[in-house]
N, C-alpha and C positions, 0 to 999 in steps of 0.2 A: 249242372254237371252232367256230362254225357256218360251213360253206362257203356262199359267196354265189352261186355259179353251179351250177345243177342239171345233172345228167348229160345232159338233153335240150336244154340251152340252145344257142343258136346262138353259135359262138365270136365274141367281141368285141361281142356285142349287149347283154349284161347290164349292162355298165358302160361307157358311152361315154368314150373317152379322146381327148386331144389336140384338144379342141373349139376351141381358139384357136391362132393361129399363134405361133411363138416368134421372139424377136429374133435368136437364134443357137443353134448346136448345144449349147452349154454348158448352156442352160436345159432341155435334155431329159435331163440326167443325174439319176439318182435315181428314187425312187418305182417301183422295180422290183417286180414281183409276187411274192407268196408262192404257191408251187405245192406241193400235197400230193404226197408220194411214195406211190405205190400198188403197182406191181408189185414194186419192190425192197423194199417194206415189208410184203409179204404175210405174214400170220400175226402181225403185231405190232399189239397193241391201241392203243399210244400213237401219236397222230398226229404225223407228222414233215413239216415244211414246208421246202422249199428256197427261199431268197431268190435270185431269178434275176438275179444281177448281170451275167451275160453279156448281158443285154438293154439295158445301157447303150450309148450310141452307139459307144464305143470297144471294146465287148465284154468289159469287166471291171470289177471293183469299184474298181480304181485310177483310173477316170475321176473318182471323187468327190474324190480328193485333189489332182489336177492343178490345177484352178482355185483351190483353197484355198491351195496352196503359192505359186502365182504372185501371188494377191491379197495374201498376207501380205508377200511380198518387195516389192511395190509400195508398200504402206502404210508399210513400214519404210524406204523410200528406197533399197533395195539393188538394185532393178531399174528401169531407166529405158527410154525409147523406144529401139528398135533393139537392145536388150540380148540377151544369150545365156543360155539356160537349159541347165545341164549336170547330168547325173545318171548314176550307176551304177545300172543297172536290170535286172530280169529280163525286161523288155520291156513289161509292162503299164503300169507307172508312166510309162514313156516315152510310150506312146500317150496316156495321160491328160493328160500335160503338153503333148504335141504338139497335141492337140485344142484345149486352152485357149490355147496360144501362137499357133495359126494365125490366130485372129481378131484378134490384137493385134500381129502382125508381129514376133514374137520368133524368133530363131534357136535351134535346139536341137542339142546335141551329147550323144550318149548312148554309154556304154560298157557292153558286155555280155560275160558269160562265154560261151565256146563250148559250155558245157553246154546253153544254151538253144536252142530250136528255130529253124531257118532261117526259118520263117514270121514269127517276131517281128522278125527282122532286116529282112526285106523289107518288113514292114508299117511299121516306123519310117521306113525310107527313103522309102516311099510318101508319108508325111506331110512329106517334105522334110528330115528330120533327118539329121545326120551321125552315122554309127554306127561305133564302133570295137570290134572283137571281140578279147578277150584269152583266154588259156588258163585253163581251169577248174582246172588243176593247180597254179596259183600259190597260195602260202600267203596267209592273210588279211593278213599284214603286209608282203607283197612290194609294192614300189612300183608294179608293173604289174598288180597285182590290180585287177579292174575298178572296185571301189569307190575304191581309192586313186588310180587313174589319173584318175578323174573329179574328185577333189579337186584334183589337180595342174593339170588343164586349166582348171578354174574359176579357180584362183589366177593362172594365166599368161595368161588371155584377158581383154582389156579389156572393161569393162561386162558382166561375166558373173556369174551367181549360181549357186551349187550348190543344187539342190533339197533335197538332204540328207534324203531321206525317212526314214532310220533314226533321225534325231535331231530332225527338225523337228516341233514340237508342233502345227503346222497340220494334220498328218496325223491323229492321233487326234481332234483337235478337229473335223475334217470329219465323222468318223463319229459323234461325240457330237451334232453338230447335225443330221445327216441320217439316217444308217442306223439309229441307235438309236431316234429318234422314229418312224421308219417302221415298224420291227418292233413297237413298242408299239401304235401305232394300228392296224396291219393285223391284229393278234391281239386287238384290243379289250382290251389289258392282261392277257391270259390266258397270255402266254408264261411257261413255267416253266424252260426250258433254252435257252440260246443256245450254238451250237457253231460255232467258226471255227478258223482256224489262224493262225500268226504267221510272216510274212516280216519285216515291220517291226514287227508287233504293233499297228499303228494301229487295225485293226478290232476286235480283242479289247478293247483298252483303251478306245476311244471308246464302242463299243456297250455294253461291260460297265459302264462308269461310269454311262451314262445309265439302263440298265435297273435297276441296283441302287439308283439314287436313287429310281426309281419303286416298286420292290419289292425290298427286300434279300434276299428268299428266292429270287430268280431265280438259277439256277446257270449259271456261265460255264465252258464246257468247251473246252479247247484241244486240237486235234489236232496231232501232231508226227510228221514222217517218221522212221523208224528211221535213225539216222545223225546226226540233229540233236541239239544239246546242251540244248534248252530244257526238255524233260521232266525230265531228270536234274538240271539246275540248280535247277528249282523244288522238287525233292524233297530235294536235299542242300546247295544253296547253293554247290556246287563246280562249276567249269567242267571238263567232261570233254573228251576228244579226239573231234572229229567224225569221221565216216566217210562215204564217198560214198553218194549216193542219187540217184535219177533224177527224182523228182517235182520240178517246177519252181515257183519263186516263194514257197515256204514252207519253214520250218525255218531253222536258223541255226548258224553256228560261233562266234557271239558273242552278247552280250545287247544288243539295240537299245535306244537311249534312248527310243524311242517305245513300248516295251512295259512296261506296269505289271503286274508279276507278281502284285501283291496283288489285282488284280481277278479273276484266273483261279482258279476253285475247284479244278480238277483238269486234268491233262494225260493224254492217251492216245497211245501210239505206234502207227503203222501202217506196214507195209512197202510197198515199191513195187508189188509184184504185186497185193496186195489193193486198193491205191488205184486203180491203172489198170484193173483188172478191173471195179471198180464204176463207174468213169467210163464205160466202154464199155457197161455194163448200163444206166446212166442214159440214155444216148443211144438204145440199141436198145429198151429196155422202157418208158421214160418219155417219150421224145421230147425229153429235155433234153440238148442237145449241149454237153458241158462238158469241161474239162481234168482232168488227174490230181489236182490239188489239191482239186477239188470231190469227186472220188471218195474221197479220204482223209477229208475232212470229213463227207461223207454216211455213210461207214462208221462213223465215231465216233458220229454222231447216231443211226443205226439200232441200234448197240450199246447206247447209253444208253437208247433207247426200249424195247428188249427188257427191260432190267433194271428200268426204272421200271414198265412193265406197267400203265399207268393211262390209260384212255381220256379222262380229264378233264385230263391233263397236255397240254402243248403245246410241242413241240420245234421250234426254228427253226435251220436250218443255212445257212451261206453257200455258194452255188454261184458260185465266184470268177470264172471266165472261160469264154470260148467254146472249144469243141473245135477250131474252125478253126485255132487256134494250134498244134495238135499233130497235124495230119494225117500228118506224116512221122515221128511218134514213137508216141504213145499209140494212134493209129488206123491204124498201119502194122503188119500182122501180121509182116512181115519184121523190122522194128526190134524189135518186142516179143519175137520168138523169139531174135534175136541177143543180146538182153540178158536172156535167161532169164526173161522176164515172161509169156510165153505158150507153153505147151507144145504142140507139134504133136500131133494126134490119134494119130499113129503115129511114134515116134522111129526114125530111120534112121541108118545108118552115117554118111551125109553130115551129118546134124544134129550128131552128136558131133564130127566134124571141125570144123565151123563154130563149134561152141560151146566150143572150147578157150579157155583163159584168155588174156587179153591178155599179150603178150610171147612167145607161142609162135611157132615159126618160121613165116613167111608162106607157105612152100611146102614140099613134101616134101623132106627131106634124104636124099640117097642117094649111093652111091659106085659106081664101075665096078669090075669084077673085077680090072683091072690096077692099081688104086690101091694105093700102098704102105701098109702097116699104120700106119706113123708118121703119114702124112697123114690116114688114116681116124680115128685116135685124136684128132687135132686137130679134125676135124669133130665128133666125139662130144662132147668137152669144151667146144669153143667154142660149140656150139649147145645144150648142156645137155640132151642126149637120151640115152636108154638103149638104144635099138634103131635101127640104121641098115640099111635094105635095100641089097643089092647088085643093081644093075640093069644089064642089057645089052639093048640094042635095045628098050627099053620094057617088058621083062619082068623080074620078080624071079627071080634065079637063086640067091640065098642071102641071108643076113643076118648082121650083126655085133651081138652082145650085149656091152654095155660090160663087164659083170662077167667074162664068159668071156674076152674079148679081153685085158683087163688081166691076168688070171691067167696067160695064156699068155706074155705079155710078161715078167712077173715071173719065170717059170720059165726063160725063155731070151730075152734081149734081142735076139738075132739075128733074132727074128721080126719086129722093127720094119722090117727091110729087105726083107721078103718082100711079095708082093702079097696082097691080101685073099682072092683066090680059093683060096689055100692054107690059109687058117685059118677061112673063113666057115662058118656053120652052115646048116642046111636053109632053103630058101626059105620066106617067110611066105605064108600064104593071102591071096588077093585076092578082094574082093567089090565089087560095084557099089554106088554111093552110096545107091540106094533100098532096099537090103537092110535088114530090120528089126533092131532092137537085140538081140532074143533070139537071132537067128542069129549075130550078132557075138559075143555073150557065150558061146555054145556053142563057137565056134572058139577064143576066148581061154582056155577051160578046158584046152586042149591046146597052145596056142601063146602065145608071149610078146607077140605083136602081130598085127594084121590090117591089110593094106593096102587102101585104098579107091580105086576107080577111077571117074572121071567122064569122060564123052565119050570112052571108049576109052583114057584115059591115067591112069597112077597119079597120084593127086591128094593123098592124105594117108595118115596112119597112125594107128591107134587102139590104144592099149595098155590093159591092165587098169586102170592108174591113171587114164587118160582117162575110161573108162566110170564108174569110181567117182566121180570128180569131177562128171561130168555128172548122174548119177542122184541124188547127194546135194545138188546145187546149190552145191557148194563154189566 
């Protein structure tokens, strides 16, 4: 495929756009540009182009299906004047629906999982939508799961229609009518591989069907987050148990009715860290401000390009949405580090304390020297810890080891009535939070645990087990 804009061209001058006014914002949806990946594809002979769906007016590829779903409901007589549109969404479909609904006077109610970024919630409310956030921990069949809750609201609300993006065939049809033809025309029919991911599966299905009708040799490749069931299901026909992942808007714990598995030639899994790292690189090195799902898809596209190794091939991948939706997540170093997706250049004792698994005690568990052994044992078993420091006036004066303390109690139950100062072991070493991990590791070779101090106060404890979990990413 030949690039139409030369390196020395004035941006925007080569191909005039938007020459005539539009009747409304919906008419600006689609015909997003294809942009070649350069810095992130360095050393790869196969050209890879990203279809910049974040340049739609609502910032995502889901803008395409909002008007299509509403138009279908109107044609079928299910949605009338003053009606309400309800949907369980990851945020982007809600924006697409809200844009289309705004010009027609429809009310919108959207349900979201609390997995999704706060930016999406605020954005939907900015469009005037009512937003209900539910727990991401709810099982798919739980009545308050965000998808099931949307169904119930639609049933109970007069003159309401459920957008039902996971089963509404207007979804893949929108991509068959718009995205697919655009890819074909923009590549001059030379596209050889199309890479996307499945939330609802509408993009893969619609674009895949169109491209294969034009050229059956075009390969359709699906990217899937590690933890999603789609790749495994396509290979075995069996639904596996999903596991949590952080990338938003793609992957599934069920098989959507809008996903035609027969269209997809292969699936490839990508983990959260790889996906979000590449999203950040696309922004910093290519100037393409995208979310984590785009990072996942681009990673798959680049992986395929390396394997194809053919300058005459043409790989097109979907860049799903704008990175503005993820400023508090993908583009927050603190959030990335907290979720073990971005390693600090230098790991400190404080990093290990903050990186402990969910469910760990929220603050340092300690006892005073005069605490009865019986009570101290209760602290140890109740908080599921193996080491407890004995603290007096802010300083560690000794420590209790679960195994040693229990052995003493078994030898003589009268120990239960004594205070811990009579049975405690030597004090644990204390380091400041900025001390590096190698120093902590050396101390742990001679001590069962190390205490960590922040702002002059004992703030946490690091055991050998904690360090092992941290360095292995467990």
